[in-house]
Structure formats: structure tokens, C-alpha cells
N, CA, C and O atoms as a printed pandas DataFrame, in Angstrom:
     atom_number atom_name residue_name chain_id  residue_number  x_coord  y_coord  z_coord
0              1         N          MET        A               1  139.259  139.099  -73.666
1              2        CA          MET        A               1  140.360  139.881  -74.187
2              3         C          MET        A               1  140.191  141.326  -73.715
3              4         O          MET        A               1  139.140  141.936  -73.915
4              5         N          GLU        A               2  141.225  141.858  -73.094
5              6        CA          GLU        A               2  141.234  143.240  -72.629
6              7         C          GLU        A               2  141.959  144.095  -73.661
7              8         O          GLU        A               2  143.116  143.845  -73.999
8              9         N          ILE        A               3  141.254  145.108  -74.153
9             10        CA          ILE        A               3  141.819  145.992  -75.166
10            11         C          ILE        A               3  141.942  147.392  -74.579
11            12         O          ILE        A               3  140.979  147.925  -74.027
12            13         N          PHE        A               4  143.130  147.988  -74.698
13            14        CA          PHE        A               4  143.322  149.351  -74.219
14            15         C          PHE        A               4  144.053  150.156  -75.296
15            16         O          PHE        A               4  145.104  149.754  -75.796
16            17         N          ILE        A               5  143.467  151.292  -75.631
17            18        CA          ILE        A               5  144.108  152.256  -76.520
18            19         C          ILE        A               5  143.966  153.604  -75.829
19            20         O          ILE        A               5  142.853  154.085  -75.617
20            21         N          LYS        A               6  145.084  154.204  -75.483
21            22        CA          LYS        A               6  145.033  155.486  -74.786
22            23         C          LYS        A               6  144.281  156.518  -75.630
23            24         O          LYS        A               6  144.582  156.724  -76.806
24            25         N          GLY        A               7  143.292  157.161  -74.996
25            26        CA          GLY        A               7  142.498  158.173  -75.675
26            27         C          GLY        A               7  141.276  157.630  -76.388
27            28         O          GLY        A               7  140.552  158.379  -77.044
28            29         N          VAL        A               8  141.036  156.311  -76.263
29            30        CA          VAL        A               8  139.933  155.677  -76.983
30            31         C          VAL        A               8  139.105  154.831  -76.021
31            32         O          VAL        A               8  139.651  154.044  -75.248
32            33         N          ASN        A               9  137.801  154.996  -76.071
33            34        CA          ASN        A               9  136.877  154.119  -75.362
34            35         C          ASN        A               9  136.596  152.961  -76.308
35            36         O          ASN        A               9  135.713  153.037  -77.163
36            37         N          VAL        A              10  137.359  151.892  -76.141
37            38        CA          VAL        A              10  137.306  150.766  -77.072
38            39         C          VAL        A              10  135.930  150.108  -77.061
39            40         O          VAL        A              10  135.443  149.690  -78.112
40            41         N          ASP        A              11  135.300  150.009  -75.904
41            42        CA          ASP        A              11  133.966  149.399  -75.847
42            43         C          ASP        A              11  132.974  150.175  -76.709
43            44         O          ASP        A              11  132.158  149.582  -77.414
44            45         N          LYS        A              12  133.048  151.491  -76.648
45            46        CA          LYS        A              12  132.161  152.326  -77.459
46            47         C          LYS        A              12  132.485  152.160  -78.947
47            48         O          LYS        A              12  131.581  152.064  -79.778
48            49         N          GLY        A              13  133.775  152.126  -79.275
49            50        CA          GLY        A              13  134.174  151.917  -80.666
50            51         C          GLY        A              13  133.733  150.566  -81.192
51            52         O          GLY        A              13  133.266  150.457  -82.326
52            53         N          LEU        A              14  133.879  149.537  -80.371
53            54        CA          LEU        A              14  133.420  148.203  -80.768
54            55         C          LEU        A              14  131.909  148.188  -80.977
55            56         O          LEU        A              14  131.404  147.520  -81.879
56            57         N          ALA        A              15  131.199  148.924  -80.141
57            58        CA          ALA        A              15  129.744  149.020  -80.307
58            59         C          ALA        A              15  129.398  149.659  -81.648
59            60         O          ALA        A              15  128.417  149.272  -82.284
60            61         N          SER        A              16  130.198  150.637  -82.084
61            62        CA          SER        A              16  129.982  151.257  -83.400
62            63         C          SER        A              16  130.152  150.232  -84.518
63            64         O          SER        A              16  129.550  150.347  -85.585
64            65         N          ALA        A              17  130.981  149.235  -84.251
65            66        CA          ALA        A              17  131.226  148.172  -85.225
66            67         C          ALA        A              17  130.334  146.962  -84.960
67            68         O          ALA        A              17  130.585  145.868  -85.467
68            69         N          ARG        A              18  129.292  147.173  -84.161
69            70        CA          ARG        A              18  128.336  146.111  -83.797
70            71         C          ARG        A              18  129.025  144.919  -83.159
71            72         O          ARG        A              18  128.613  143.774  -83.345
72            73         N          GLY        A              19  130.077  145.200  -82.406
73            74        CA          GLY        A              19  130.780  144.156  -81.668
74            75         C          GLY        A              19  131.713  143.306  -82.504
75            76         O          GLY        A              19  132.272  142.327  -82.009
76            77         N          ARG        A              20  131.887  143.662  -83.749
77            78        CA          ARG        A              20  132.743  142.865  -84.637
78            79         C          ARG        A              20  134.157  143.436  -84.645
79            80         O          ARG        A              20  134.400  144.533  -85.148
80            81         N          LEU        A              21  135.070  142.676  -84.083
81            82        CA          LEU        A              21  136.453  143.131  -83.970
82            83         C          LEU        A              21  137.073  143.400  -85.339
83            84         O          LEU        A              21  137.806  144.376  -85.504
84            85         N          LYS        A              22  136.791  142.560  -86.305
85            86        CA          LYS        A              22  137.360  142.748  -87.643
86            87         C          LYS        A              22  136.927  144.103  -88.217
87            88         O          LYS        A              22  137.745  144.828  -88.783
88            89         N          SER        A              23  135.665  144.437  -88.072
89            90        CA          SER        A              23  135.165  145.729  -88.555
90            91         C          SER        A              23  135.800  146.879  -87.783
91            92         O          SER        A              23  136.158  147.904  -88.364
92            93         N          TYR        A              24  135.938  146.704  -86.470
93            94        CA          TYR        A              24  136.527  147.760  -85.648
94            95         C          TYR        A              24  137.974  148.022  -86.061
95            96         O          TYR        A              24  138.396  149.176  -86.149
96            97         N          VAL        A              25  138.727  146.967  -86.310
97            98        CA          VAL        A              25  140.115  147.125  -86.752
98            99         C          VAL        A              25  140.150  147.879  -88.085
99           100         O          VAL        A              25  141.023  148.721  -88.296
100          101         N          LYS        A              26  139.221  147.585  -88.972
101          102        CA          LYS        A              26  139.150  148.326  -90.250
102          103         C          LYS        A              26  138.873  149.807  -89.984
103          104         O          LYS        A              26  139.489  150.672  -90.608
104          105         N          PHE        A              27  137.950  150.107  -89.062
105          106        CA          PHE        A              27  137.672  151.501  -88.691
106          107         C          PHE        A              27  138.944  152.174  -88.192
107          108         O          PHE        A              27  139.242  153.309  -88.564
108          109         N          LEU        A              28  139.692  151.468  -87.349
109          110        CA          LEU        A              28  140.931  152.023  -86.791
110          111         C          LEU        A              28  141.959  152.277  -87.884
111          112         O          LEU        A              28  142.635  153.306  -87.887
112          113         N          GLU        A              29  142.072  151.333  -88.811
113          114        CA          GLU        A              29  143.029  151.496  -89.909
114          115         C          GLU        A              29  142.678  152.711  -90.770
115          116         O          GLU        A              29  143.554  153.489  -91.146
116          117         N          VAL        A              30  141.410  152.861  -91.072
117          118        CA          VAL        A              30  140.968  154.007  -91.873
118          119         C          VAL        A              30  141.216  155.303  -91.096
119          120         O          VAL        A              30  141.663  156.295  -91.671
120          121         N          PHE        A              31  140.928  155.295  -89.798
121          122        CA          PHE        A              31  141.163  156.485  -88.985
122          123         C          PHE        A              31  142.634  156.889  -89.039
123          124         O          PHE        A              31  142.946  158.070  -89.187
124          125         N          CYS        A              32  143.525  155.933  -88.922
125          126        CA          CYS        A              32  144.961  156.247  -88.952
126          127         C          CYS        A              32  145.383  156.816  -90.294
127          128         O          CYS        A              32  146.121  157.800  -90.353
128          129         N          ARG        A              33  144.921  156.205  -91.359
129          130        CA          ARG        A              33  145.256  156.684  -92.699
130          131         C          ARG        A              33  144.711  158.097  -92.912
131          132         O          ARG        A              33  145.431  159.005  -93.326
132          133         N          GLU        A              34  143.442  158.252  -92.620
133          134        CA          GLU        A              34  142.792  159.550  -92.818
134          135         C          GLU        A              34  143.330  160.601  -91.846
135          136         O          GLU        A              34  143.495  161.763  -92.217
136          137         N          GLY        A              35  143.603  160.198  -90.614
137          138        CA          GLY        A              35  144.117  161.132  -89.618
138          139         C          GLY        A              35  145.456  161.714  -90.018
139          140         O          GLY        A              35  145.703  162.907  -89.840
140          141         N          THR        A              36  146.311  160.877  -90.556
141          142        CA          THR        A              36  147.624  161.339  -91.013
142          143         C          THR        A              36  147.466  162.319  -92.174
143          144         O          THR        A              36  148.121  163.360  -92.218
144          145         N          GLU        A              37  146.592  161.969  -93.105
145          146        CA          GLU        A              37  146.352  162.844  -94.261
146          147         C          GLU        A              37  145.709  164.160  -93.827
147          148         O          GLU        A              37  146.106  165.231  -94.285
148          149         N          LYS        A              38  144.723  164.077  -92.949
149          150        CA          LYS        A              38  144.019  165.287  -92.509
150          151         C          LYS        A              38  144.929  166.214  -91.712
151          152         O          LYS        A              38  144.749  167.431  -91.747
152          153         N          HIS        A              39  145.893  165.665  -91.001
153          154        CA          HIS        A              39  146.852  166.491  -90.257
154          155         C          HIS        A              39  147.519  167.479  -91.218
155          156         O          HIS        A              39  147.556  168.682  -90.962
156          157         N          ASP        A              40  148.037  166.960  -92.308
157          158        CA          ASP        A              40  148.712  167.807  -93.296
158          159         C          ASP        A              40  147.726  168.755  -93.976
159          160         O          ASP        A              40  148.054  169.912  -94.237
160          161         N          ASN        A              41  146.520  168.265  -94.262
161          162        CA          ASN        A              41  145.501  169.094  -94.905
162          163         C          ASN        A              41  145.083  170.262  -94.009
163          164         O          ASN        A              41  144.869  171.376  -94.488
164          165         N          ILE        A              42  144.972  169.999  -92.719
165          166        CA          ILE        A              42  144.591  171.060  -91.782
166          167         C          ILE        A              42  145.677  172.125  -91.721
167          168         O          ILE        A              42  145.383  173.320  -91.737
168          169         N          GLU        A              43  146.926  171.695  -91.651
169          170        CA          GLU        A              43  148.028  172.668  -91.654
170          171         C          GLU        A              43  147.965  173.540  -92.907
171          172         O          GLU        A              43  148.145  174.755  -92.834
172          173         N          ALA        A              44  147.713  172.918  -94.044
173          174        CA          ALA        A              44  147.658  173.661  -95.304
174          175         C          ALA        A              44  146.463  174.615  -95.334
175          176         O          ALA        A              44  146.576  175.738  -95.826
176          177         N          SER        A              45  145.322  174.171  -94.808
177          178        CA          SER        A              45  144.141  175.040  -94.834
178          179         C          SER        A              45  144.330  176.257  -93.933
179          180         O          SER        A              45  143.811  177.331  -94.235
180          181         N          VAL        A              46  145.059  176.106  -92.840
181          182        CA          VAL        A              46  145.356  177.254  -91.979
182          183         C          VAL        A              46  146.321  178.194  -92.700
183          184         O          VAL        A              46  146.117  179.408  -92.717
184          185         N          ALA        A              47  147.370  177.630  -93.292
185          186        CA          ALA        A              47  148.348  178.449  -94.013
186          187         C          ALA        A              47  147.690  179.208  -95.169
187          188         O          ALA        A              47  148.051  180.348  -95.463
188          189         N          ASP        A              48  146.717  178.556  -95.818
189          190        CA          ASP        A              48  146.016  179.171  -96.952
190          191         C          ASP        A              48  144.840  180.049  -96.514
191          192         O          ASP        A              48  144.178  180.678  -97.340
192          193         N          LYS        A              49  144.595  180.080  -95.205
193          194        CA          LYS        A              49  143.459  180.853  -94.654
194          195         C          LYS        A              49  142.132  180.416  -95.284
195          196         O          LYS        A              49  141.270  181.238  -95.594
196          197         N          ASP        A              50  141.996  179.100  -95.462
197          198        CA          ASP        A              50  140.787  178.529  -96.059
198          199         C          ASP        A              50  139.920  177.932  -94.948
199          200         O          ASP        A              50  140.027  176.747  -94.632
200          201         N          ILE        A              51  139.068  178.763  -94.366
201          202        CA          ILE        A              51  138.283  178.336  -93.214
202          203         C          ILE        A              51  137.216  177.308  -93.594
203          204         O          ILE        A              51  136.857  176.464  -92.774
204          205         N          LEU        A              52  136.716  177.368  -94.804
205          206        CA          LEU        A              52  135.724  176.395  -95.243
206          207         C          LEU        A              52  136.326  174.996  -95.294
207          208         O          LEU        A              52  135.724  174.032  -94.821
208          209         N          LEU        A              53  137.504  174.897  -95.865
209          210        CA          LEU        A              53  138.189  173.613  -95.933
210          211         C          LEU        A              53  138.581  173.136  -94.531
211          212         O          LEU        A              53  138.432  171.959  -94.204
212          213         N          TYR        A              54  139.081  174.055  -93.715
213          214        CA          TYR        A              54  139.436  173.714  -92.337
214          215         C          TYR        A              54  138.229  173.110  -91.613
215          216         O          TYR        A              54  138.338  172.083  -90.943
216          217         N          THR        A              55  137.098  173.759  -91.760
217          218        CA          THR        A              55  135.872  173.304  -91.091
218          219         C          THR        A              55  135.474  171.915  -91.575
219          220         O          THR        A              55  135.037  171.079  -90.785
220          221         N          THR        A              56  135.622  171.675  -92.855
221          222        CA          THR        A              56  135.308  170.361  -93.420
222          223         C          THR        A              56  136.206  169.283  -92.822
223          224         O          THR        A              56  135.728  168.204  -92.473
224          225         N          TYR        A              57  137.496  169.565  -92.701
225          226        CA          TYR        A              57  138.425  168.595  -92.114
226          227         C          TYR        A              57  138.118  168.358  -90.636
227          228         O          TYR        A              57  138.151  167.220  -90.169
228          229         N          ALA        A              58  137.823  169.420  -89.910
229          230        CA          ALA        A              58  137.482  169.270  -88.489
230          231         C          ALA        A              58  136.224  168.417  -88.344
231          232         O          ALA        A              58  136.149  167.569  -87.456
232          233         N          HIS        A              59  135.247  168.634  -89.201
233          234        CA          HIS        A              59  134.011  167.844  -89.169
234          235         C          HIS        A              59  134.307  166.360  -89.414
235          236         O          HIS        A              59  133.803  165.489  -88.706
236          237         N          GLY        A              60  135.124  166.096  -90.420
237          238        CA          GLY        A              60  135.469  164.703  -90.731
238          239         C          GLY        A              60  136.175  164.012  -89.586
239          240         O          GLY        A              60  135.881  162.857  -89.274
240          241         N          LEU        A              61  137.106  164.713  -88.956
241          242        CA          LEU        A              61  137.819  164.127  -87.822
242          243         C          LEU        A              61  136.906  163.957  -86.618
243          244         O          LEU        A              61  137.051  163.003  -85.853
244          245         N          LYS        A              62  135.973  164.871  -86.449
245          246        CA          LYS        A              62  134.991  164.738  -85.365
246          247         C          LYS        A              62  134.221  163.431  -85.520
247          248         O          LYS        A              62  134.090  162.659  -84.570
248          249         N          SER        A              63  133.717  163.194  -86.717
249          250        CA          SER        A              63  132.923  161.996  -86.970
250          251         C          SER        A              63  133.746  160.719  -86.877
251          252         O          SER        A              63  133.325  159.746  -86.252
252          253         N          ALA        A              64  134.909  160.728  -87.494
253          254        CA          ALA        A              64  135.755  159.529  -87.502
254          255         C          ALA        A              64  136.221  159.159  -86.098
255          256         O          ALA        A              64  136.227  157.983  -85.734
256          257         N          SER        A              65  136.608  160.152  -85.314
257          258        CA          SER        A              65  137.081  159.856  -83.959
258          259         C          SER        A              65  135.931  159.411  -83.070
259          260         O          SER        A              65  136.132  158.598  -82.168
260          261         N          HIS        A              66  134.737  159.925  -83.304
261          262        CA          HIS        A              66  133.569  159.478  -82.540
262          263         C          HIS        A              66  133.294  158.001  -82.817
263          264         O          HIS        A              66  132.994  157.240  -81.897
264          265         N          ILE        A              67  133.394  157.601  -84.069
265          266        CA          ILE        A              67  133.130  156.216  -84.460
266          267         C          ILE        A              67  134.084  155.248  -83.766
267          268         O          ILE        A              67  133.663  154.174  -83.336
268          269         N          ILE        A              68  135.361  155.609  -83.649
269          270        CA          ILE        A              68  136.317  154.684  -83.019
270          271         C          ILE        A              68  136.277  154.758  -81.494
271          272         O          ILE        A              68  136.900  153.939  -80.819
272          273         N          GLY        A              69  135.547  155.737  -80.945
273          274        CA          GLY        A              69  135.438  155.847  -79.495
274          275         C          GLY        A              69  136.374  156.862  -78.863
275          276         O          GLY        A              69  136.576  156.845  -77.649
276          277         N          ALA        A              70  136.946  157.742  -79.667
277          278        CA          ALA        A              70  137.855  158.773  -79.148
278          279         C          ALA        A              70  137.041  160.045  -78.879
279          280         O          ALA        A              70  137.173  161.046  -79.583
280          281         N          ASP        A              71  136.206  159.980  -77.851
281          282        CA          ASP        A              71  135.229  161.037  -77.598
282          283         C          ASP        A              71  135.849  162.376  -77.219
283          284         O          ASP        A              71  135.373  163.423  -77.659
284          285         N          GLU        A              72  136.889  162.355  -76.420
285          286        CA          GLU        A              72  137.500  163.627  -76.020
286          287         C          GLU        A              72  138.060  164.356  -77.241
287          288         O          GLU        A              72  137.872  165.562  -77.401
288          289         N          PHE        A              73  138.740  163.614  -78.085
289          290        CA          PHE        A              73  139.271  164.208  -79.314
290          291         C          PHE        A              73  138.130  164.662  -80.218
291          292         O          PHE        A              73  138.209  165.731  -80.822
292          293         N          SER        A              74  137.083  163.869  -80.315
293          294        CA          SER        A              74  135.926  164.225  -81.118
294          295         C          SER        A              74  135.308  165.538  -80.640
295          296         O          SER        A              74  134.905  166.373  -81.450
296          297         N          ASN        A              75  135.236  165.712  -79.326
297          298        CA          ASN        A              75  134.683  166.955  -78.773
298          299         C          ASN        A              75  135.548  168.160  -79.139
299          300         O          ASN        A              75  135.032  169.233  -79.451
300          301         N          THR        A              76  136.865  167.973  -79.097
301          302        CA          THR        A              76  137.772  169.054  -79.487
302          303         C          THR        A              76  137.576  169.402  -80.958
303          304         O          THR        A              76  137.527  170.577  -81.322
304          305         N          ALA        A              77  137.465  168.387  -81.797
305          306        CA          ALA        A              77  137.237  168.612  -83.225
306          307         C          ALA        A              77  135.913  169.340  -83.446
307          308         O          ALA        A              77  135.812  170.206  -84.316
308          309         N          GLU        A              78  134.904  168.988  -82.658
309          310        CA          GLU        A              78  133.611  169.660  -82.786
310          311         C          GLU        A              78  133.722  171.144  -82.450
311          312         O          GLU        A              78  133.133  171.980  -83.135
312          313         N          MET        A              79  134.463  171.471  -81.412
313          314        CA          MET        A              79  134.632  172.878  -81.040
314          315         C          MET        A              79  135.339  173.649  -82.152
315          316         O          MET        A              79  135.002  174.801  -82.425
316          317         N          LEU        A              80  136.313  173.016  -82.789
317          318        CA          LEU        A              80  137.008  173.666  -83.903
318          319         C          LEU        A              80  136.104  173.778  -85.132
319          320         O          LEU        A              80  136.180  174.753  -85.879
320          321         N          GLU        A              81  135.263  172.790  -85.332
321          322        CA          GLU        A              81  134.290  172.861  -86.426
322          323         C          GLU        A              81  133.324  174.031  -86.200
323          324         O          GLU        A              81  133.028  174.790  -87.123
324          325         N          ILE        A              82  132.845  174.164  -84.978
325          326        CA          ILE        A              82  131.942  175.271  -84.652
326          327         C          ILE        A              82  132.650  176.613  -84.875
327          328         O          ILE        A              82  132.078  177.549  -85.433
328          329         N          ALA        A              83  133.898  176.680  -84.427
329          330        CA          ALA        A              83  134.671  177.917  -84.640
330          331         C          ALA        A              83  134.791  178.220  -86.129
331          332         O          ALA        A              83  134.658  179.371  -86.543
332          333         N          GLY        A              84  135.042  177.198  -86.927
333          334        CA          GLY        A              84  135.128  177.392  -88.371
334          335         C          GLY        A              84  133.818  177.868  -88.957
335          336         O          GLY        A              84  133.796  178.770  -89.795
336          337         N          ASN        A              85  132.725  177.264  -88.520
337          338        CA          ASN        A              85  131.412  177.689  -89.008
338          339         C          ASN        A              85  131.109  179.136  -88.630
339          340         O          ASN        A              85  130.382  179.832  -89.339
340          341         N          ASN        A              86  131.671  179.582  -87.511
341          342        CA          ASN        A              86  131.460  180.956  -87.049
342          343         C          ASN        A              86  132.520  181.932  -87.562
343          344         O          ASN        A              86  132.479  183.120  -87.246
344          345         N          GLY        A              87  133.469  181.425  -88.356
345          346        CA          GLY        A              87  134.527  182.280  -88.883
346          347         C          GLY        A              87  135.495  182.766  -87.810
347          348         O          GLY        A              87  136.103  183.828  -87.948
348          349         N          ASP        A              88  135.634  181.990  -86.748
349          350        CA          ASP        A              88  136.429  182.391  -85.580
350          351         C          ASP        A              88  137.877  181.915  -85.693
351          352         O          ASP        A              88  138.267  180.929  -85.068
352          353         N          TRP        A              89  138.668  182.629  -86.499
353          354        CA          TRP        A              89  140.082  182.284  -86.664
354          355         C          TRP        A              89  140.846  182.402  -85.350
355          356         O          TRP        A              89  141.787  181.644  -85.117
356          357         N          ASP        A              90  140.459  183.333  -84.495
357          358        CA          ASP        A              90  141.166  183.492  -83.221
358          359         C          ASP        A              90  141.100  182.201  -82.406
359          360         O          ASP        A              90  142.109  181.759  -81.856
360          361         N          TYR        A              91  139.920  181.599  -82.328
361          362        CA          TYR        A              91  139.764  180.337  -81.590
362          363         C          TYR        A              91  140.583  179.237  -82.264
363          364         O          TYR        A              91  141.278  178.471  -81.597
364          365         N          ILE        A              92  140.495  179.169  -83.571
365          366        CA          ILE        A              92  141.235  178.139  -84.310
366          367         C          ILE        A              92  142.736  178.289  -84.078
367          368         O          ILE        A              92  143.419  177.306  -83.788
368          369         N          HIS        A              93  143.250  179.500  -84.201
369          370        CA          HIS        A              93  144.688  179.712  -83.996
370          371         C          HIS        A              93  145.101  179.390  -82.562
371          372         O          HIS        A              93  146.211  178.913  -82.327
372          373         N          ALA        A              94  144.225  179.645  -81.617
373          374        CA          ALA        A              94  144.551  179.390  -80.210
374          375         C          ALA        A              94  144.561  177.903  -79.877
375          376         O          ALA        A              94  145.243  177.495  -78.937
376          377         N          HIS        A              95  143.821  177.080  -80.625
377          378        CA          HIS        A              95  143.674  175.668  -80.267
378          379         C          HIS        A              95  144.193  174.675  -81.300
379          380         O          HIS        A              95  144.293  173.483  -81.010
380          381         N          ASN        A              96  144.522  175.143  -82.491
381          382        CA          ASN        A              96  144.876  174.228  -83.572
382          383         C          ASN        A              96  146.165  173.446  -83.322
383          384         O          ASN        A              96  146.219  172.247  -83.593
384          385         N          GLU        A              97  147.181  174.095  -82.819
385          386        CA          GLU        A              97  148.456  173.391  -82.618
386          387         C          GLU        A              97  148.292  172.217  -81.650
387          388         O          GLU        A              97  148.796  171.122  -81.900
388          389         N          LYS        A              98  147.585  172.455  -80.547
389          390        CA          LYS        A              98  147.333  171.377  -79.580
390          391         C          LYS        A              98  146.481  170.277  -80.217
391          392         O          LYS        A              98  146.719  169.090  -79.996
392          393         N          PHE        A              99  145.501  170.680  -80.998
393          394        CA          PHE        A              99  144.639  169.726  -81.689
394          395         C          PHE        A              99  145.444  168.823  -82.610
395          396         O          PHE        A              99  145.240  167.609  -82.621
396          397         N          LEU        A             100  146.352  169.399  -83.380
397          398        CA          LEU        A             100  147.174  168.603  -84.289
398          399         C          LEU        A             100  148.125  167.687  -83.536
399          400         O          LEU        A             100  148.387  166.568  -83.978
400          401         N          THR        A             101  148.645  168.149  -82.404
401          402        CA          THR        A             101  149.496  167.299  -81.571
402          403         C          THR        A             101  148.698  166.124  -81.024
403          404         O          THR        A             101  149.172  164.988  -81.024
404          405         N          GLU        A             102  147.483  166.402  -80.556
405          406        CA          GLU        A             102  146.617  165.337  -80.047
406          407         C          GLU        A             102  146.249  164.350  -81.151
407          408         O          GLU        A             102  146.172  163.145  -80.911
408          409         N          LEU        A             103  146.021  164.860  -82.357
409          410        CA          LEU        A             103  145.717  163.982  -83.487
410          411         C          LEU        A             103  146.892  163.049  -83.763
411          412         O          LEU        A             103  146.710  161.843  -83.930
412          413         N          LYS        A             104  148.076  163.602  -83.809
413          414        CA          LYS        A             104  149.269  162.791  -84.075
414          415         C          LYS        A             104  149.446  161.716  -82.999
415          416         O          LYS        A             104  149.748  160.564  -83.310
416          417         N          THR        A             105  149.260  162.090  -81.760
417          418        CA          THR        A             105  149.392  161.128  -80.652
418          419         C          THR        A             105  148.323  160.050  -80.734
419          420         O          THR        A             105  148.613  158.870  -80.538
420          421         N          LEU        A             106  147.089  160.447  -81.021
421          422        CA          LEU        A             106  146.002  159.480  -81.133
422          423         C          LEU        A             106  146.272  158.498  -82.266
423          424         O          LEU        A             106  146.088  157.293  -82.094
424          425         N          VAL        A             107  146.701  158.989  -83.409
425          426        CA          VAL        A             107  147.021  158.111  -84.533
426          427         C          VAL        A             107  148.139  157.141  -84.141
427          428         O          VAL        A             107  148.070  155.956  -84.466
428          429         N          GLU        A             108  149.155  157.628  -83.453
429          430        CA          GLU        A             108  150.248  156.753  -83.006
430          431         C          GLU        A             108  149.732  155.680  -82.051
431          432         O          GLU        A             108  150.097  154.512  -82.179
432          433         N          ASN        A             109  148.897  156.062  -81.106
433          434        CA          ASN        A             109  148.351  155.103  -80.138
434          435         C          ASN        A             109  147.512  154.030  -80.828
435          436         O          ASN        A             109  147.619  152.847  -80.508
436          437         N          VAL        A             110  146.693  154.446  -81.759
437          438        CA          VAL        A             110  145.845  153.503  -82.487
438          439         C          VAL        A             110  146.707  152.595  -83.358
439          440         O          VAL        A             110  146.484  151.385  -83.399
440          441         N          ASN        A             111  147.686  153.165  -84.053
441          442        CA          ASN        A             111  148.581  152.359  -84.897
442          443         C          ASN        A             111  149.308  151.285  -84.101
443          444         O          ASN        A             111  149.496  150.170  -84.588
444          445         N          LYS        A             112  149.716  151.614  -82.883
445          446        CA          LYS        A             112  150.405  150.639  -82.032
446          447         C          LYS        A             112  149.488  149.489  -81.643
447          448         O          LYS        A             112  149.947  148.359  -81.473
448          449         N          ALA        A             113  148.197  149.766  -81.501
449          450        CA          ALA        A             113  147.254  148.743  -81.044
450          451         C          ALA        A             113  146.778  147.821  -82.159
451          452         O          ALA        A             113  146.387  146.685  -81.887
452          453         N          ILE        A             114  146.801  148.269  -83.370
453          454        CA          ILE        A             114  146.231  147.493  -84.475
454          455         C          ILE        A             114  146.863  146.102  -84.626
455          456         O          ILE        A             114  146.117  145.135  -84.781
456          457         N          PRO        A             115  148.192  145.946  -84.591
457          458        CA          PRO        A             115  148.747  144.596  -84.758
458          459         C          PRO        A             115  148.277  143.603  -83.671
459          460         O          PRO        A             115  148.005  142.437  -83.959
460          461         N          GLU        A             116  148.188  144.086  -82.433
461          462        CA          GLU        A             116  147.728  143.213  -81.348
462          463         C          GLU        A             116  146.258  142.847  -81.530
463          464         O          GLU        A             116  145.868  141.697  -81.331
464          465         N          LEU        A             117  145.457  143.818  -81.905
465          466        CA          LEU        A             117  144.041  143.555  -82.131
466          467         C          LEU        A             117  143.850  142.586  -83.290
467          468         O          LEU        A             117  142.974  141.723  -83.244
468          469         N          SER        A             118  144.657  142.724  -84.316
469          470        CA          SER        A             118  144.531  141.872  -85.497
470          471         C          SER        A             118  144.801  140.405  -85.179
471          472         O          SER        A             118  144.316  139.522  -85.887
472          473         N          LYS        A             119  145.555  140.137  -84.144
473          474        CA          LYS        A             119  145.831  138.745  -83.743
474          475         C          LYS        A             119  144.570  138.026  -83.272
475          476         O          LYS        A             119  144.520  136.796  -83.280
476          477         N          HIS        A             120  143.555  138.779  -82.865
477          478        CA          HIS        A             120  142.354  138.205  -82.289
478          479         C          HIS        A             120  141.192  138.117  -83.279
479          480         O          HIS        A             120  140.063  137.794  -82.910
480          481         N          ILE        A             121  141.492  138.408  -84.525
481          482        CA          ILE        A             121  140.428  138.345  -85.551
482          483         C          ILE        A             121  140.289  136.919  -86.034
483          484         O          ILE        A             121  139.456  136.637  -86.895
């Protein structure tokens, strides 16, 4: 079975799930749910100028995206987490909009793949 999700290294994500497709699909489902929620939370934390909360959300997305195999997105989240830890609002403001767009696209791509993957469980 060939699995492709744009923006995701599926082999790496499956390895995180110890090769179990059912577990990997659960990881993907949680990522989509949490990703959608975190998108709104990140927007609110920027509007509220709450860098501690922003950093926490960036950290969570870094870890979750790494688990599913979305390494490029995970790296972006890590850079934003570092910026948050350093109190670097300038970096966050310069990169946050693109980050949120990438998050939305990644969630959409993963959501599209879940029904097909579920057929093979």
C-alpha cells in the first residue's frame, strides 16, 4: 500500500506508531483535532500578547507534527517556540501568518488522507 500525504513523511510517522496503521491513523486524527484548535488558540495568544501561551502552543504543535512525520512544519514550529522563549515578538509577527496558513493546509491534507487510510485497517 502506497500512502502519500503532502507535507508528511508517512514512513517516519508510521515508525512513530511502531508500524501500526491503526495507531498512526489515531495520531493523525488527534493531530487534526488539536491542530484546528491550536490554530485559533495561537491567533488569540498573539492578539492577547501572551507569549508564554504562544510558546506552549508552538511547542505542542512541534511535537505533534514530529510524531506524524511532518518534519518541515515541526521545524517551523520549533523556530517559533525558540522565538517565544526568547521573547522575540518581531520574529513571531514576521512568521506567524505563514505558519498558521501552513498549519491549516497540513490539517486539510491529513484530513483528506484519513478516510483512505482507514480502509486499510
